[in-house]
Structures are given as C-alpha cells and as structure tokens.
C-alpha positions as CSV (number, residue, x, y, z in Angstrom):
1,X,0.3,-0.1,-0.3
2,X,3.0,2.4,0.6
3,X,4.2,2.1,-3.2
4,X,0.8,4.0,-4.1
5,X,-0.2,5.8,-0.9
6,X,-0.5,9.4,-2.5
7,X,-2.5,8.0,-5.4
8,X,-4.9,6.0,-2.8
9,X,-5.0,9.3,-0.4
10,X,-6.6,11.5,-3.4
11,X,-9.1,8.5,-3.9
12,X,-9.9,9.0,-0.4
13,X,-10.2,12.4,-0.6
14,X,-12.7,12.3,-3.6
15,X,-14.5,9.9,-1.4
16,X,-14.7,12.3,1.4
17,X,-16.0,15.1,-1.2
18,X,-18.3,13.2,-2.3
19,X,-20.1,12.7,1.1
20,X,-19.5,16.3,1.5
21,X,-21.3,17.8,-1.2
22,X,-24.1,15.2,-1.2
23,X,-24.9,15.3,2.8
24,X,-27.6,17.3,2.6
25,X,-29.5,15.3,0.0
26,X,-28.7,12.1,1.6
27,X,-31.0,10.3,4.5
28,X,-29.4,6.7,4.9
29,X,-32.5,5.7,7.6
30,X,-35.0,6.4,4.6
31,X,-32.7,4.5,2.1
32,X,-32.4,1.7,4.2
33,X,-36.0,1.4,5.6
34,X,-37.5,1.5,2.0
35,X,-34.8,-0.8,0.4
36,X,-31.4,-1.6,2.3
37,X,-29.8,-2.5,-0.7
38,X,-30.1,0.8,-2.2
39,X,-27.2,1.8,-0.1
40,X,-25.1,0.3,-2.7
41,X,-26.4,3.2,-5.1
42,X,-26.3,6.1,-3.0
43,X,-23.3,8.6,-3.9
44,X,-21.0,8.2,-0.8
45,X,-21.0,4.2,-0.7
46,X,-21.4,4.2,-4.8
47,X,-18.2,6.0,-5.4
48,X,-16.4,4.3,-2.6
49,X,-17.0,0.9,-4.4
50,X,-16.2,2.5,-7.9
51,X,-12.9,3.8,-6.7
52,X,-12.0,0.4,-4.9
53,X,-12.6,-1.2,-8.4
54,X,-9.8,1.4,-9.9
55,X,-8.0,0.8,-7.1
56,X,-7.5,-2.4,-7.7
57,X,-5.5,-1.7,-10.9
58,X,-2.8,-0.3,-9.2
59,X,-2.8,-2.7,-6.1
60,X,-2.6,-6.1,-8.6
61,X,1.2,-4.4,-9.4
62,X,2.5,-4.2,-6.4
63,X,1.1,-7.7,-5.6
64,X,2.6,-8.5,-8.5
65,X,6.4,-7.7,-8.0
66,X,6.8,-10.2,-5.0
67,X,6.8,-12.4,-8.1
68,X,8.6,-10.2,-10.8
69,X,10.5,-7.1,-9.4
70,X,10.2,-5.3,-13.0
71,X,6.1,-5.8,-13.3
72,X,4.2,-2.8,-14.1
73,X,0.7,-2.6,-15.4
74,X,0.3,-1.9,-19.2
75,X,-2.6,-1.7,-21.5
76,X,-3.1,-5.2,-22.7
77,X,-2.6,-5.9,-18.8
78,X,-5.0,-4.2,-17.9
79,X,-7.9,-5.8,-20.8
80,X,-6.5,-9.3,-19.6
81,X,-7.2,-8.8,-16.3
82,X,-10.5,-7.4,-17.3
83,X,-11.0,-10.8,-19.3
84,X,-10.0,-13.0,-16.7
85,X,-12.1,-11.5,-14.3
86,X,-15.3,-11.7,-16.5
87,X,-14.6,-15.2,-17.2
88,X,-13.8,-16.4,-14.2
89,X,-17.1,-14.9,-13.1
90,X,-18.8,-16.2,-15.9
91,X,-17.5,-19.6,-15.2
92,X,-18.4,-19.6,-11.8
93,X,-21.8,-18.5,-12.1
94,X,-22.5,-20.8,-14.2
95,X,-21.4,-23.6,-11.9
96,X,-23.1,-22.0,-8.7
97,X,-26.5,-22.1,-11.5
98,X,-25.9,-26.1,-11.4
99,X,-25.3,-26.2,-8.0
100,X,-23.4,-24.4,-5.1
101,X,-20.5,-27.2,-4.8
102,X,-19.3,-27.3,-8.8
103,X,-19.3,-23.4,-8.5
104,X,-16.8,-23.8,-5.7
105,X,-15.1,-26.2,-7.3
106,X,-14.4,-23.9,-10.8
107,X,-13.6,-21.1,-8.4
108,X,-10.8,-23.1,-6.8
109,X,-9.2,-24.4,-10.0
110,X,-9.7,-20.9,-11.9
111,X,-8.3,-19.0,-8.2
112,X,-4.7,-18.6,-9.8
113,X,-5.6,-17.9,-13.3
114,X,-5.4,-14.1,-13.0
115,X,-1.7,-14.2,-11.7
116,X,-0.5,-16.6,-14.6
117,X,-2.2,-14.9,-17.2
118,X,-0.5,-11.7,-16.1
119,X,2.9,-13.4,-15.7
120,X,2.7,-14.6,-19.4
121,X,2.2,-11.2,-21.3
122,X,5.2,-9.2,-21.2
123,X,5.1,-5.6,-21.6
124,X,5.3,-4.8,-25.2
125,X,2.8,-7.5,-25.9
126,X,-0.3,-6.7,-28.1
127,X,-4.0,-7.5,-28.5
128,X,-3.0,-11.0,-30.2
129,X,-1.3,-12.3,-27.3
130,X,-4.6,-11.7,-24.7
131,X,-6.4,-15.1,-25.8
132,X,-3.4,-17.6,-25.9
133,X,-2.3,-16.0,-22.5
134,X,-5.8,-16.3,-21.0
135,X,-6.1,-19.8,-22.0
136,X,-3.0,-20.9,-21.2
137,X,-3.4,-19.5,-17.8
138,X,-6.6,-21.5,-17.1
139,X,-5.1,-24.5,-18.2
140,X,-1.8,-24.0,-15.5
141,X,-4.3,-22.7,-12.9
142,X,-6.2,-26.0,-13.2
143,X,-2.7,-27.8,-13.0
144,X,-1.4,-26.3,-10.1
145,X,-4.6,-26.3,-8.1
146,X,-6.1,-29.6,-8.8
147,X,-3.5,-31.6,-6.5
148,X,-4.1,-29.2,-3.3
149,X,-7.5,-28.3,-4.2
150,X,-8.1,-28.6,-0.2
151,X,-5.6,-25.9,0.9
152,X,-6.2,-23.8,-2.3
153,X,-9.5,-23.7,-0.4
154,X,-8.4,-22.9,2.5
155,X,-6.1,-20.2,1.2
156,X,-9.3,-18.6,-0.6
157,X,-11.1,-18.3,2.6
158,X,-9.0,-17.4,4.6
159,X,-8.3,-14.3,2.0
160,X,-11.8,-13.6,1.6
161,X,-12.3,-13.2,5.3
162,X,-9.0,-10.8,5.7
163,X,-10.9,-8.4,3.3
164,X,-14.8,-9.0,4.3
165,X,-14.4,-9.0,7.6
166,X,-13.3,-5.6,8.2
167,X,-14.5,-3.7,5.4
168,X,-18.2,-5.1,6.2
169,X,-17.5,-3.7,10.3
170,X,-16.5,-0.6,9.2
171,X,-19.8,-0.6,6.7
172,X,-21.8,-1.5,9.5
173,X,-20.0,1.1,11.7
174,X,-21.0,3.9,8.8
175,X,-24.1,3.0,8.6
176,X,-25.1,3.0,12.2
177,X,-22.9,6.4,12.2
178,X,-24.5,7.9,9.1
179,X,-28.2,7.2,10.2
180,X,-27.2,8.9,13.3
181,X,-25.0,11.6,12.5
182,X,-24.9,12.1,9.0
183,X,-21.6,14.3,8.9
184,X,-19.7,11.2,10.0
185,X,-19.9,10.0,6.4
186,X,-17.2,12.9,5.2
187,X,-15.0,10.5,7.4
188,X,-16.4,7.0,7.5
189,X,-16.6,7.2,3.8
190,X,-13.1,7.9,3.1
191,X,-12.4,5.1,6.1
192,X,-13.9,2.7,4.2
193,X,-12.5,3.0,0.9
194,X,-8.8,2.8,2.7
195,X,-10.3,-0.3,4.9
196,X,-10.7,-2.1,1.5
197,X,-7.4,-0.9,-0.3
198,X,-5.4,-2.0,2.7
199,X,-6.6,-5.3,3.2
200,X,-7.1,-6.3,-0.6
201,X,-3.6,-5.3,-0.7
202,X,-3.2,-8.0,2.3
203,X,-5.4,-10.5,0.5
204,X,-3.2,-10.3,-2.7
205,X,-0.1,-10.6,-0.9
206,X,-1.1,-13.9,0.4
207,X,-2.5,-14.9,-2.9
208,X,0.8,-14.1,-4.3
209,X,2.7,-16.0,-1.8
210,X,0.6,-19.2,-2.3
211,X,0.7,-18.9,-6.3
212,X,4.7,-18.7,-5.7
213,X,4.3,-21.7,-3.9
214,X,2.3,-23.8,-6.1
215,X,4.4,-22.9,-9.3
216,X,7.8,-23.9,-7.0
217,X,6.1,-27.1,-6.3
218,X,4.9,-28.1,-9.5
219,X,8.5,-26.8,-11.3
220,X,10.1,-29.5,-8.8
221,X,8.2,-32.3,-9.7
C-alpha cells in the first residue's frame, strides 16, 4: 500500500468530497428503511465501490512485483485482467447455477488464473497475445490447484475473510453513524475506501505467495 499511498489518499479525498457535497440530499435511514440494498447506489457508497475497483489496478502490480520485480501494468495487462475476471465470474456463476458445489470447485481451480495470465503477457505484448495468455493461464491454474484443492480452498477462504470481515465492520459502522450523525459520512466514506485498499493489498499478497509456492512445487516435480 505504501507504494501508491499518494494515489490512495487522493481517492480517499474524493470519497470525502463526494460525501460532503451530497450530504444534504442523503438520508441513510430513509434509504435503508425502504430498500436496504439501495444503500449501494447512494453516492457516498457507490463512489467508494467504484474507486475501490479502480484501486485494484494499482494493488495488483504491487502484489505482482513480489514475483516479478520489474512488473508494471500496461494497457494489455489491464485488458487481460478484465478478461480473466469476467471469464472466471461467468464460469463460476454457471457452476453455482448448476449447484453450489460445482461453483466452488470452479472458483478454486481458476483461482490462480489471473496471476498466471499477467505473468504470461510481457510488457510489449499486443492484442493477439491476450487470448493465448488467457487460455494458457486457465490450464495452468487448473494444473497447479487440482492436486492442492483443499489447501487452495482454505487459502481462498482466509483471503476473503481478511478482506470482508474488516470491510463489513466498517460498512456497518458507516451505516450506524450515518443514520444517527449524517456528517460522519465525510469521515467514514474515505475510511471505508482505505479499509478496502489496505486489506485487499494484504489479500493479494497472500494469494501471490500461494501462487509462488504452487509454482515452485510444480516445477520441482
């Protein structure tokens, strides 16, 4: 997180500014009372989530540099990241549609695809390199995880808990304080964003370390 602290601080300031400008028009109590899920569409929260998504493209390179010190995020790598995330989401959802267990199996088997894909695309790669890298990363992820399925599942559960537990606690605090004292949104919105950013950095550090371990074990066989 320290590598891009200035960027994250600027994003957090944007969250605070959004909360400040919309404060007179936001009534969290009314939103939650009528439709709790509508909370996500309120400007303070929606801006936090949008900037958190953008922050992912700064978090990923920092994590990837643990594997490849000179790694940098290029346009092709951004496109590949989006392609992998969409592919994994679609295939996993199809698995969940069939039954819960197939969805979990697919999620575990493809859990290392993003890291593998980013490592396969060099800095000067073009559009025609995206599909081979994507397919190769999917095959590699399945190969790396199928012999370590239970452990990989445990790592994924731990990584999600690392992110979701503090994030949801801060979100709950934001809701409670926002209902009772609306001006606290100016503080809680950036705090929610920074909470996500910090623990997402920790989560990806864990995932990258697990990928390195799986890759080293596969190479020694």
